[in-house]
C-alpha positions as CSV (number, residue, x, y, z in Angstrom):
1,M,0.0,0.0,0.0
2,S,1.3,3.5,-0.8
3,A,0.1,7.1,-0.9
4,L,1.4,9.9,-3.0
5,I,1.4,13.5,-1.6
6,E,2.8,16.8,-2.8
7,T,5.3,18.8,-0.8
8,A,7.6,21.8,-1.3
9,A,10.3,19.4,-2.4
10,G,8.1,17.6,-4.9
11,P,6.0,14.4,-5.0
12,V,6.5,12.1,-2.1
13,R,5.4,8.4,-2.0
14,L,4.7,6.9,1.5
15,L,5.0,3.2,1.6
16,G,2.7,1.3,4.0
17,E,1.1,2.6,7.2
18,N,2.2,3.0,10.8
19,A,0.2,4.0,13.8
20,T,3.2,4.4,16.2
21,R,3.8,8.0,17.0
22,I,7.3,9.4,17.3
23,W,8.0,12.7,19.0
24,G,4.3,13.3,19.4
25,M,3.4,12.8,15.7
26,S,2.8,10.0,13.2
27,N,5.7,8.8,11.1
28,A,3.8,10.0,8.0
29,E,3.7,13.5,9.4
30,R,7.4,13.3,10.4
31,C,8.3,12.3,6.8
32,R,6.1,15.0,5.3
33,R,7.7,17.7,7.6
34,M,11.2,16.5,6.5
35,A,10.2,16.9,2.8
36,E,8.6,20.2,3.4
37,S,11.6,21.5,5.3
38,A,13.9,20.4,2.6
39,G,11.8,22.0,-0.1
40,K,11.6,25.3,1.8
41,G,15.3,25.2,2.1
42,G,15.7,25.2,-1.7
43,K,16.1,21.5,-2.3
44,R,14.0,20.1,-5.1
45,L,13.6,16.7,-6.7
46,A,15.0,16.1,-10.1
47,E,12.6,15.9,-13.1
48,G,10.8,12.6,-13.2
49,H,11.7,11.6,-9.7
50,E,9.9,11.2,-6.4
51,L,10.8,10.9,-2.8
52,L,10.2,7.6,-1.2
53,F,9.6,7.0,2.5
54,N,9.0,3.6,4.1
55,L,6.7,4.3,7.1
56,A,7.6,1.1,8.8
57,Y,11.0,2.6,9.6
58,A,12.5,5.7,11.3
59,F,15.8,6.9,10.0
60,D,18.5,9.6,10.3
61,P,17.4,12.8,8.4
62,L,21.0,12.8,7.0
63,L,19.8,10.1,4.6
64,L,17.2,12.4,3.1
65,T,19.8,15.2,2.7
66,L,22.1,12.8,0.8
67,A,19.3,11.4,-1.3
68,L,18.2,14.9,-2.3
69,A,21.8,15.7,-3.3
70,Q,22.0,12.8,-5.7
71,P,19.0,11.8,-7.9
72,G,18.5,8.1,-8.2
73,T,19.9,7.3,-4.8
74,L,18.0,4.9,-2.5
75,F,19.1,3.9,1.0
76,A,18.0,0.5,2.0
77,W,18.4,-1.8,5.1
78,D,19.0,-5.5,4.5
79,G,17.3,-5.3,1.1
80,V,14.3,-3.2,2.3
81,P,13.9,0.3,0.8
82,I,14.0,3.0,3.4
83,V,14.3,6.5,1.8
84,G,15.5,7.8,-1.5
85,Q,15.0,9.9,-4.6
86,V,14.0,7.4,-7.2
87,P,12.5,7.5,-10.7
88,A,8.7,8.0,-10.4
89,G,6.6,4.9,-10.5
90,S,9.7,2.5,-10.7
91,D,10.7,-0.4,-8.5
92,P,12.8,1.5,-5.9
93,M,15.3,-1.4,-5.5
94,R,16.2,-0.9,-9.2
95,A,17.2,2.7,-8.6
96,P,20.6,3.6,-10.2
97,S,22.3,3.8,-6.8
98,V,21.1,1.5,-4.0
99,I,23.1,1.9,-0.8
100,D,22.4,-0.8,1.8
101,L,23.4,0.5,5.2
102,S,23.1,-2.8,7.0
103,D,26.8,-3.3,6.2
104,G,27.6,-0.9,9.1
105,R,29.2,1.9,6.9
106,K,29.7,5.3,8.4
107,L,28.8,8.6,6.7
108,Y,30.0,12.1,7.4
109,N,27.5,14.7,8.5
110,H,28.8,18.1,7.5
111,Q,26.2,20.1,9.3
112,L,26.6,18.3,12.7
113,R,30.4,17.7,12.2
114,K,30.5,14.0,12.9
115,L,31.2,10.7,11.4
116,E,28.9,7.8,12.3
117,Q,26.6,5.1,11.0
118,P,23.1,6.7,10.4
119,F,20.4,5.0,12.4
120,V,17.7,3.0,10.6
121,R,15.2,1.0,12.8
122,E,11.8,-0.4,12.5
123,L,9.3,1.8,14.3
124,T,7.0,-0.1,16.7
125,P,5.6,0.7,20.1
126,Q,8.4,-1.4,21.6
127,T,11.2,0.5,19.7
128,R,9.7,4.0,19.9
129,S,11.5,5.2,23.0
130,A,14.8,3.8,21.8
131,I,14.3,5.5,18.4
132,E,13.5,8.8,20.0
133,R,16.7,8.5,22.0
134,R,18.7,7.7,19.0
135,S,17.3,10.4,16.9
136,Y,17.9,12.9,19.7
137,F,21.5,12.0,20.1
138,G,21.7,11.9,16.3
139,A,20.9,15.6,16.4
140,Y,24.0,16.4,18.5
141,K,27.0,17.9,17.0
142,G,30.0,15.6,17.1
143,V,32.4,18.5,17.7
144,T,31.3,20.8,20.4
145,D,32.2,22.0,23.9
146,V,32.8,19.6,26.9
147,L,29.5,20.5,28.7
148,T,27.3,20.1,25.6
149,K,29.0,16.9,24.7
150,Y,29.1,15.2,28.1
151,L,27.0,17.0,30.7
152,W,23.8,18.3,29.1
153,P,22.6,15.3,26.9
154,E,20.6,13.2,29.4
155,L,18.9,16.2,31.1
156,A,18.2,17.9,27.8
157,L,16.7,14.7,26.4
158,V,14.1,14.6,29.3
159,L,13.3,18.3,28.7
160,T,13.0,17.8,24.9
161,R,10.6,14.9,25.4
162,I,8.5,17.0,27.8
163,A,8.5,19.9,25.4
164,A,7.4,17.7,22.5
165,Q,4.6,16.1,24.5
166,L,3.4,19.6,25.5
167,R,3.6,20.6,21.8
168,M,5.9,23.5,22.6
169,T,7.7,25.1,19.7
170,P,11.4,25.6,19.7
171,N,10.8,29.4,19.8
172,M,8.8,29.0,23.0
173,V,11.8,27.2,24.6
174,S,14.1,29.9,23.2
175,M,12.1,32.7,24.7
176,I,12.1,31.1,28.1
177,G,15.9,30.7,27.8
178,I,16.4,34.3,26.7
179,T,14.5,35.5,29.7
180,L,16.7,33.5,32.0
181,C,19.8,34.8,30.1
182,I,18.8,38.4,30.9
183,V,18.0,37.5,34.5
184,A,21.5,35.9,34.9
185,T,23.1,39.1,33.5
186,F,21.2,41.2,36.0
187,L,22.1,38.9,38.9
188,F,25.8,38.9,37.9
189,A,25.8,42.7,38.0
190,R,24.5,42.5,41.5
191,G,27.1,40.1,42.6
192,M,24.5,37.4,43.1
193,Y,26.7,34.8,41.4
194,W,25.2,31.6,42.6
195,T,21.7,32.6,41.8
196,G,22.9,33.9,38.5
197,F,24.7,30.6,37.8
198,L,21.4,28.8,38.4
199,A,19.6,31.0,35.9
200,G,22.5,30.7,33.5
201,F,22.7,26.9,33.9
202,I,19.0,26.5,33.0
203,F,19.5,28.9,30.0
204,M,22.5,26.9,28.7
205,V,20.5,23.6,28.9
206,L,17.5,25.2,27.2
207,D,19.9,26.5,24.5
208,T,20.5,22.8,23.7
209,V,16.9,21.8,24.1
210,D,15.5,24.3,21.5
211,G,17.8,23.1,18.8
212,K,17.2,19.4,19.5
213,L,13.4,20.0,19.7
214,A,13.6,21.7,16.3
215,R,15.5,18.8,14.7
216,C,13.6,16.0,16.3
217,T,10.2,17.4,15.5
218,I,11.3,18.9,12.2
219,T,10.1,22.4,13.2
220,S,13.2,24.5,12.4
221,S,12.5,28.0,11.2
222,K,14.6,30.8,9.7
223,W,13.8,33.3,12.4
224,G,14.2,30.7,15.1
225,N,17.8,30.0,13.9
226,V,18.4,33.8,13.7
227,I,17.2,34.3,17.3
228,D,19.0,31.3,18.7
229,H,22.4,32.0,17.1
230,G,22.1,35.7,17.5
231,V,21.6,35.4,21.3
232,D,24.4,32.9,21.5
233,L,26.7,35.2,19.7
234,V,25.9,38.4,21.5
235,H,25.3,37.6,25.2
236,P,28.7,36.2,26.5
237,P,30.6,39.5,26.6
238,F,27.7,41.0,28.6
239,W,27.9,38.2,31.1
240,W,31.7,38.7,31.6
241,Y,31.4,42.5,31.9
242,F,28.7,42.4,34.5
243,W,30.4,39.6,36.3
244,G,33.3,42.1,36.6
245,T,31.1,44.9,37.9
246,G,29.5,42.6,40.4
247,L,32.9,42.0,42.1
248,A,32.4,45.2,44.1
249,T,29.6,43.6,46.1
250,W,32.1,41.0,47.3
251,G,34.7,43.6,48.1
252,L,36.9,42.2,45.2
253,A,36.5,45.1,42.7
254,L,39.4,45.2,40.2
255,S,41.4,48.4,39.8
256,G,40.4,50.6,36.8
257,G,43.5,49.6,34.8
258,T,43.1,45.9,35.5
259,F,39.4,45.9,34.7
260,T,40.0,47.7,31.4
261,F,42.7,45.2,30.5
262,I,40.5,42.2,31.4
263,M,37.5,43.5,29.5
264,T,39.6,44.4,26.4
265,A,41.2,40.9,26.4
266,V,37.8,39.2,26.9
267,I,35.8,41.2,24.3
268,A,38.5,41.7,21.7
269,G,39.7,38.1,22.1
270,Y,36.1,36.8,21.7
271,V,35.4,38.9,18.6
272,L,38.7,38.1,17.0
273,Q,38.4,34.4,17.6
274,R,35.0,34.4,16.0
275,L,36.3,36.4,13.0
276,I,39.1,33.8,12.6
277,E,36.5,31.0,12.6
278,G,34.5,32.9,10.0
279,M,37.6,33.4,7.8
280,F,38.4,29.7,7.9
281,L,34.8,28.8,7.0
282,K,34.8,31.4,4.1
283,D,38.2,30.4,2.6
284,F,38.1,26.6,3.1
285,K,34.3,25.9,3.3
286,M,34.8,24.1,6.5
287,D,34.6,24.7,10.2
288,I,38.0,25.2,11.7
289,H,37.3,22.7,14.5
290,V,37.0,19.8,12.1
291,W,40.2,20.3,10.2
292,R,42.5,18.0,12.3
293,P,41.8,15.8,15.4
294,F,43.7,18.5,17.5
295,D,41.1,21.1,16.4
296,S,38.2,18.9,17.3
297,R,39.7,18.2,20.8
298,F,40.5,21.8,21.4
299,R,36.9,22.7,20.6
300,L,36.0,20.9,23.8
301,I,37.7,23.6,26.0
302,T,38.2,26.6,23.7
303,A,37.2,30.0,25.2
304,R,33.5,29.9,24.5
305,R,30.6,30.5,27.0
306,N,30.3,27.0,28.4
307,P,34.1,26.3,29.1
308,N,34.4,29.8,30.5
309,M,31.5,29.2,32.9
310,V,33.4,26.1,34.2
311,I,36.4,28.4,35.0
312,L,34.1,30.8,36.8
313,F,32.3,28.0,38.7
314,F,35.5,26.6,40.2
315,A,36.7,30.1,41.0
316,L,33.4,30.8,42.8
317,L,33.8,27.6,44.7
318,A,37.1,28.9,46.0
319,G,35.5,32.2,46.9
320,R,37.5,34.1,44.4
321,P,35.2,35.2,41.5
322,D,37.8,37.9,40.7
323,I,40.5,35.4,39.9
324,G,38.0,33.4,37.8
325,L,37.4,36.5,35.6
326,I,41.2,37.0,35.3
327,A,41.7,33.4,34.4
328,L,38.9,33.6,31.8
329,A,40.6,36.6,30.2
330,W,43.9,34.8,29.9
331,W,42.3,31.6,28.6
332,T,40.5,33.8,25.9
333,L,43.9,35.2,24.8
334,I,45.4,31.7,24.7
335,S,42.5,30.4,22.6
336,L,42.8,33.3,20.3
337,V,46.5,32.6,19.7
338,V,45.8,28.9,19.1
339,H,43.1,29.8,16.5
340,A,45.3,32.4,14.8
341,V,48.2,29.9,14.5
342,R,45.9,27.2,13.1
343,L,44.5,29.7,10.5
344,A,48.0,30.6,9.4
345,Q,49.0,26.9,9.2
346,A,45.9,26.3,7.0
347,Y,46.9,29.1,4.6
348,R,50.4,27.7,4.4
349,V,49.2,24.2,3.7
350,N,46.8,25.5,1.0
351,A,49.6,27.6,-0.6
352,S,51.7,24.5,-0.9
353,G,49.0,22.9,-3.1
354,R,47.7,20.5,-0.6
355,P,43.9,20.5,0.0
356,I,42.3,21.4,3.3
357,V,40.2,18.4,4.1
358,S,38.5,17.5,7.4
359,W,39.9,14.4,9.1
360,L,36.3,13.2,9.5
361,E,35.9,13.1,5.7
362,E,39.2,11.3,5.4
363,A,38.0,8.7,8.0
364,Q,34.8,8.2,5.9
365,A,36.9,7.5,2.8
């Protein structure tokens, strides 16, 4: 049994039926959303082709991305068609390129910066929870900071499931997080560091939840991405500045010259580091943190918000939030130097005629 529907990407054929819901929706709705999202993102089917989804299975959205990039590609599992862009009305298993993933092969996900075997699993009431868990972790970036990679996942999974069941949108979660971000800034300015940490901690977790909710429920939006990334980009220097002004409440105010130096190092170092990352992406079409294994490991601790908050947390435990801010400034400068050196090395390698290729892509090959 099959049904043909029209989407922004083009005609979609749904094979079979499935009453088991995933992330609060039917598998047919999930597949329709994936096709609509791809179409609105500018991806269209080739002439004479249709998208095929097997509703008996849930799969990694990466497979749809790859199928849309190459007409005639079908992904299968142990001889069963799963998803693909195939000639309309044809036998899908006779598509020009049939890739059976049951052999355990790994594929590189450029967007999420990781190399892994895409998940494909039969969707049943018994497997639903495990599939949701796998799809959630599948939405995680492989190269990110230490807190996002190792501390947030389980807590954020629970919150993502709750948000999906409550039918909350990612933007709703983002707005709650932004409110807490502003509250944390105010509390830091007042020297109420522990209370500010609590507000900031919840915000940082929700900053993960909104993105995972969007990917798992296929509800990403242009403005949602702008708001999410915009807040992420702008707020950290404000946190560090008002942390510094709040030191007076503890009787640990820095001298005028020291405070100016610290703020200059923190803000200029942060801005320059992001510019370096942008230059690398522009010139080499690749995130700087996936070039070599060293870069991916350094991303765990580089001077971004989450690793910086770890520095401040331990300084606060020691009762010296002033030393924490000073350490944060020096770590920002060290991270800036590391990124500058890696950019210079990339230009030198490129000038020698050698291509700049991610180690994750090399591992896939």
